SEVEXSE-802626 format. One record per residue (C-alpha): residue number from 1; x, y, z; residue in three letters. Coordinates in steps of 0.05 Angstrom, whole numbers. Layout:
BEGIN
{r NUM, {X, Y, Z}, 'ALA'},
...
***
This chain:
BEGIN
{r 1, {147, 354, 136}, 'MET'},
{r 2, {213, 381, 112}, 'LYS'},
{r 3, {226, 387, 37}, 'ASN'},
{r 4, {283, 346, 8}, 'ASP'},
{r 5, {339, 392, -16}, 'LYS'},
{r 6, {383, 340, -49}, 'ARG'},
{r 7, {393, 343, -124}, 'GLU'},
{r 8, {387, 283, -171}, 'ASP'},
{r 9, {448, 260, -209}, 'GLY'},
{r 10, {516, 230, -200}, 'GLY'},
{r 11, {547, 166, -226}, 'PHE'},
{r 12, {538, 126, -162}, 'PHE'},
{r 13, {465, 145, -157}, 'GLN'},
{r 14, {453, 123, -229}, 'VAL'},
{r 15, {488, 56, -217}, 'VAL'},
{r 16, {449, 45, -152}, 'ALA'},
{r 17, {384, 61, -188}, 'SER'},
{r 18, {400, 13, -245}, 'CYS'},
{r 19, {417, -41, -194}, 'TYR'},
{r 20, {350, -32, -159}, 'PHE'},
{r 21, {306, -33, -221}, 'TRP'},
{r 22, {344, -91, -253}, 'VAL'},
{r 23, {343, -131, -189}, 'SER'},
{r 24, {269, -118, -180}, 'LEU'},
{r 25, {255, -145, -249}, 'PHE'},
{r 26, {303, -204, -245}, 'VAL'},
{r 27, {281, -227, -176}, 'VAL'},
{r 28, {208, -219, -195}, 'SER'},
{r 29, {219, -261, -258}, 'ALA'},
{r 30, {254, -316, -217}, 'ILE'},
{r 31, {199, -317, -164}, 'LEU'},
{r 32, {139, -312, -209}, 'PHE'},
{r 33, {131, -388, -221}, 'PRO'},
{r 34, {118, -396, -146}, 'ILE'},
{r 35, {53, -355, -144}, 'PRO'},
{r 36, {29, -392, -206}, 'ILE'},
{r 37, {41, -458, -170}, 'PHE'},
{r 38, {8, -431, -106}, 'LEU'},
{r 39, {-53, -407, -144}, 'TRP'},
{r 40, {-62, -473, -180}, 'ILE'},
{r 41, {-54, -515, -117}, 'THR'},
{r 42, {-95, -472, -69}, 'THR'},
{r 43, {-150, -441, -111}, 'VAL'},
{r 44, {-202, -492, -90}, 'LEU'},
{r 45, {-192, -487, -15}, 'PHE'},
{r 46, {-160, -418, -4}, 'ASP'},
{r 47, {-214, -373, -33}, 'ARG'},
{r 48, {-185, -311, 1}, 'ARG'},
{r 49, {-116, -328, -29}, 'ARG'},
{r 50, {-85, -320, 39}, 'TYR'},
{r 51, {-24, -363, 25}, 'LEU'},
{r 52, {-11, -327, -41}, 'LEU'},
{r 53, {-13, -260, -7}, 'HIS'},
{r 54, {34, -283, 48}, 'GLN'},
{r 55, {83, -306, -5}, 'PHE'},
{r 56, {77, -238, -38}, 'THR'},
{r 57, {95, -205, 28}, 'CYS'},
{r 58, {159, -248, 29}, 'ARG'},
{r 59, {172, -229, -43}, 'TRP'},
{r 60, {173, -156, -21}, 'SER'},
{r 61, {219, -173, 37}, 'ASP'},
{r 62, {269, -202, -12}, 'ILE'},
{r 63, {267, -141, -57}, 'ILE'},
{r 64, {278, -94, 2}, 'LEU'},
{r 65, {329, -140, 34}, 'GLY'},
{r 66, {376, -140, -25}, 'ILE'},
{r 67, {373, -65, -31}, 'ASN'},
{r 68, {426, -34, 16}, 'PRO'},
{r 69, {401, 38, 5}, 'TYR'},
{r 70, {338, 35, 48}, 'TRP'},
{r 71, {322, 12, 119}, 'LYS'},
{r 72, {249, 1, 135}, 'VAL'},
{r 73, {219, 0, 205}, 'ARG'},
{r 74, {149, -21, 222}, 'VAL'},
{r 75, {115, 2, 286}, 'GLU'},
{r 76, {49, -21, 313}, 'GLY'},
{r 77, {41, -85, 272}, 'ARG'},
{r 78, {11, -119, 334}, 'LYS'},
{r 79, {-47, -70, 332}, 'LYS'},
{r 80, {-73, -107, 271}, 'ILE'},
{r 81, {-119, -163, 294}, 'ASP'},
{r 82, {-112, -220, 242}, 'PRO'},
{r 83, {-183, -242, 259}, 'LYS'},
{r 84, {-214, -175, 241}, 'LYS'},
{r 85, {-229, -144, 174}, 'VAL'},
{r 86, {-210, -71, 163}, 'TYR'},
{r 87, {-214, -15, 114}, 'VAL'},
{r 88, {-140, 4, 115}, 'MET'},
{r 89, {-120, 73, 93}, 'VAL'},
{r 90, {-50, 100, 82}, 'SER'},
{r 91, {-18, 164, 58}, 'ASN'},
{r 92, {18, 158, -9}, 'HIS'},
{r 93, {88, 186, -18}, 'GLN'},
{r 94, {124, 143, -69}, 'SER'},
{r 95, {123, 82, -114}, 'GLY'},
{r 96, {161, 49, -57}, 'LEU'},
{r 97, {98, 50, -14}, 'ASP'},
{r 98, {70, -15, -41}, 'ILE'},
{r 99, {134, -53, -24}, 'LEU'},
{r 100, {139, -25, 47}, 'VAL'},
{r 101, {65, -37, 63}, 'LEU'},
{r 102, {73, -111, 48}, 'PHE'},
{r 103, {119, -111, 109}, 'LYS'},
{r 104, {57, -107, 152}, 'LEU'},
{r 105, {52, -183, 138}, 'HIS'},
{r 106, {-23, -182, 147}, 'ARG'},
{r 107, {-76, -205, 98}, 'HIS'},
{r 108, {-108, -151, 54}, 'PHE'},
{r 109, {-128, -135, -17}, 'LYS'},
{r 110, {-98, -76, -53}, 'TRP'},
{r 111, {-140, -25, -90}, 'VAL'},
{r 112, {-92, -3, -145}, 'ALA'},
{r 113, {-94, 32, -212}, 'LYS'},
{r 114, {-108, -14, -270}, 'LYS'},
{r 115, {-43, 0, -306}, 'GLY'},
{r 116, {-3, -35, -252}, 'LEU'},
{r 117, {-35, -102, -267}, 'PHE'},
{r 118, {-2, -107, -336}, 'ILE'},
{r 119, {69, -99, -310}, 'ILE'},
{r 120, {106, -165, -324}, 'PRO'},
{r 121, {111, -211, -264}, 'PHE'},
{r 122, {93, -159, -211}, 'ILE'},
{r 123, {26, -139, -241}, 'GLY'},
{r 124, {11, -210, -262}, 'TRP'},
{r 125, {21, -231, -190}, 'ASN'},
{r 126, {-27, -176, -168}, 'MET'},
{r 127, {-79, -206, -213}, 'ALA'},
{r 128, {-67, -276, -185}, 'LEU'},
{r 129, {-77, -248, -115}, 'ASN'},
{r 130, {-145, -220, -134}, 'GLY'},
{r 131, {-127, -148, -119}, 'TYR'},
{r 132, {-177, -95, -141}, 'ILE'},
{r 133, {-163, -50, -201}, 'SER'},
{r 134, {-189, 20, -214}, 'ILE'},
{r 135, {-183, 67, -273}, 'GLU'},
{r 136, {-168, 138, -253}, 'ARG'},
{r 137, {-221, 191, -269}, 'ALA'},
{r 138, {-270, 138, -292}, 'ARG'},
{r 139, {-335, 144, -253}, 'GLY'},
{r 140, {-361, 76, -273}, 'ARG'},
{r 141, {-294, 43, -254}, 'SER'},
{r 142, {-298, 76, -185}, 'LYS'},
{r 143, {-367, 47, -174}, 'LEU'},
{r 144, {-344, -22, -196}, 'GLN'},
{r 145, {-284, -16, -150}, 'MET'},
{r 146, {-329, 1, -91}, 'MET'},
{r 147, {-373, -59, -106}, 'ASP'},
{r 148, {-313, -106, -112}, 'LYS'},
{r 149, {-281, -78, -49}, 'ALA'},
{r 150, {-346, -86, -10}, 'ALA'},
{r 151, {-353, -157, -35}, 'ALA'},
{r 152, {-281, -172, -15}, 'SER'},
{r 153, {-293, -145, 55}, 'ILE'},
{r 154, {-355, -188, 62}, 'ARG'},
{r 155, {-313, -248, 40}, 'ALA'},
{r 156, {-266, -235, 99}, 'GLY'},
{r 157, {-211, -193, 68}, 'ASN'},
{r 158, {-185, -127, 93}, 'SER'},
{r 159, {-177, -76, 37}, 'VAL'},
{r 160, {-123, -22, 33}, 'ILE'},
{r 161, {-131, 44, -4}, 'LEU'},
{r 162, {-93, 109, -14}, 'PHE'},
{r 163, {-145, 163, 1}, 'PRO'},
{r 164, {-101, 218, -30}, 'GLU'},
{r 165, {-112, 184, -97}, 'GLY'},
{r 166, {-42, 199, -121}, 'THR'},
{r 167, {29, 205, -94}, 'ARG'},
{r 168, {49, 268, -56}, 'SER'},
{r 169, {102, 308, -93}, 'PRO'},
{r 170, {138, 329, -30}, 'ASP'},
{r 171, {115, 282, 26}, 'GLY'},
{r 172, {64, 331, 53}, 'ASN'},
{r 173, {-5, 302, 62}, 'LEU'},
{r 174, {-56, 318, 8}, 'GLN'},
{r 175, {-131, 322, 20}, 'ASN'},
{r 176, {-164, 254, 31}, 'TYR'},
{r 177, {-219, 235, -17}, 'LYS'},
{r 178, {-281, 202, 11}, 'THR'},
{r 179, {-284, 134, -25}, 'GLY'},
{r 180, {-249, 93, 28}, 'ALA'},
{r 181, {-292, 123, 82}, 'PHE'},
{r 182, {-357, 111, 45}, 'ARG'},
{r 183, {-334, 39, 40}, 'LEU'},
{r 184, {-323, 35, 115}, 'ALA'},
{r 185, {-391, 65, 129}, 'LEU'},
{r 186, {-428, 21, 80}, 'GLU'},
{r 187, {-395, -44, 104}, 'THR'},
{r 188, {-395, -25, 178}, 'HIS'},
{r 189, {-320, -39, 179}, 'SER'},
{r 190, {-268, -11, 228}, 'PRO'},
{r 191, {-216, 35, 198}, 'ILE'},
{r 192, {-142, 22, 206}, 'LEU'},
{r 193, {-99, 84, 191}, 'PRO'},
{r 194, {-28, 71, 169}, 'VAL'},
{r 195, {25, 125, 162}, 'VAL'},
{r 196, {85, 121, 116}, 'ILE'},
{r 197, {146, 165, 129}, 'LYS'},
{r 198, {207, 177, 86}, 'GLY'},
{r 199, {191, 141, 21}, 'THR'},
{r 200, {185, 207, -17}, 'HIS'},
{r 201, {260, 216, -2}, 'LEU'},
{r 202, {276, 146, -29}, 'ALA'},
{r 203, {241, 152, -97}, 'ILE'},
{r 204, {215, 220, -117}, 'LYS'},
{r 205, {149, 225, -153}, 'LYS'},
{r 206, {159, 222, -229}, 'GLY'},
{r 207, {231, 198, -224}, 'GLY'},
{r 208, {269, 133, -229}, 'LEU'},
{r 209, {331, 152, -190}, 'LEU'},
{r 210, {334, 124, -120}, 'ILE'},
{r 211, {363, 159, -59}, 'HIS'},
{r 212, {394, 129, 3}, 'LYS'},
{r 213, {347, 134, 63}, 'ASN'},
{r 214, {357, 96, 128}, 'ASP'},
{r 215, {294, 124, 159}, 'HIS'},
{r 216, {235, 95, 121}, 'VAL'},
{r 217, {181, 80, 171}, 'LYS'},
{r 218, {111, 50, 172}, 'VAL'},
{r 219, {68, 66, 232}, 'VAL'},
{r 220, {3, 30, 247}, 'VAL'},
{r 221, {-44, 76, 286}, 'LEU'},
{r 222, {-99, 51, 333}, 'ASP'},
{r 223, {-157, 17, 296}, 'PRO'},
{r 224, {-221, 58, 297}, 'ILE'},
{r 225, {-284, 17, 309}, 'PRO'},
{r 226, {-345, 29, 266}, 'TYR'},
{r 227, {-388, 48, 327}, 'GLU'},
{r 228, {-343, 109, 341}, 'SER'},
{r 229, {-354, 141, 272}, 'PHE'},
{r 230, {-422, 113, 249}, 'SER'},
{r 231, {-454, 181, 262}, 'HIS'},
{r 232, {-406, 217, 215}, 'LEU'},
{r 233, {-413, 227, 140}, 'ASP'},
{r 234, {-356, 207, 93}, 'SER'},
{r 235, {-328, 278, 88}, 'LYS'},
{r 236, {-325, 286, 164}, 'GLU'},
{r 237, {-294, 218, 171}, 'LEU'},
{r 238, {-242, 232, 117}, 'ALA'},
{r 239, {-223, 297, 152}, 'GLN'},
{r 240, {-217, 261, 220}, 'MET'},
{r 241, {-170, 207, 193}, 'ILE'},
{r 242, {-130, 258, 153}, 'GLN'},
{r 243, {-118, 298, 217}, 'GLU'},
{r 244, {-95, 236, 254}, 'LYS'},
{r 245, {-48, 218, 197}, 'THR'},
{r 246, {-20, 288, 191}, 'ASN'},
{r 247, {-7, 290, 266}, 'LEU'},
{r 248, {35, 227, 262}, 'GLU'},
{r 249, {71, 253, 200}, 'LEU'},
{r 250, {91, 316, 237}, 'GLN'},
{r 251, {114, 280, 300}, 'SER'},
{r 252, {189, 269, 309}, 'PRO'},
{r 253, {216, 199, 300}, 'ASP'},
***
């Protein structure tokens, strides 16, 4: 993975960044009544909140669609069987990752840090969707997250996690933690690796300025059935998936 050499700054970049963040907030505020309506009208018969999640995917499409600074490609979407339930794992490069992963247009529940759920409109919609919160560095919260994620899988929902635990500062893959892989082993679920490329060049970790990038890419790797890794422990499994992810990250587009 090549390091980005571009420097932050410049009037146009500041204007473009303001446009993105303001449009994100304004569009989210305009759209938010729709998930409230969907939740009220579907809560009794759509226990998985499938329709609400599908609307949220379209919400993300709108946000990305009105931003001329990024182009996002998705490869391998057809590898995701909508009738199967997966533990989905993705590398984590940027705050943009959540938006681009919605472009998979498949049903899943996020595992996300608790602070995101209090963000006006966006976080409130996450709560309506029944996504799963976790507090960083809190052992009890991690156990509760694992219990909720396992229950969500048993209810028929795929669950998506970032095994690195935090965003990469330079796009290079960090070591995968074992939580997602313990979850797959405990629930006998297949693993679906997803690889994100280029988002660390669009929004750098710790910054608000956006950068033009026409090469943001989401690649769905082949699903890995439980039977093929049931003999491994969570550390061995994490290493295996990390190697597959890193191989795709290093491959030319």
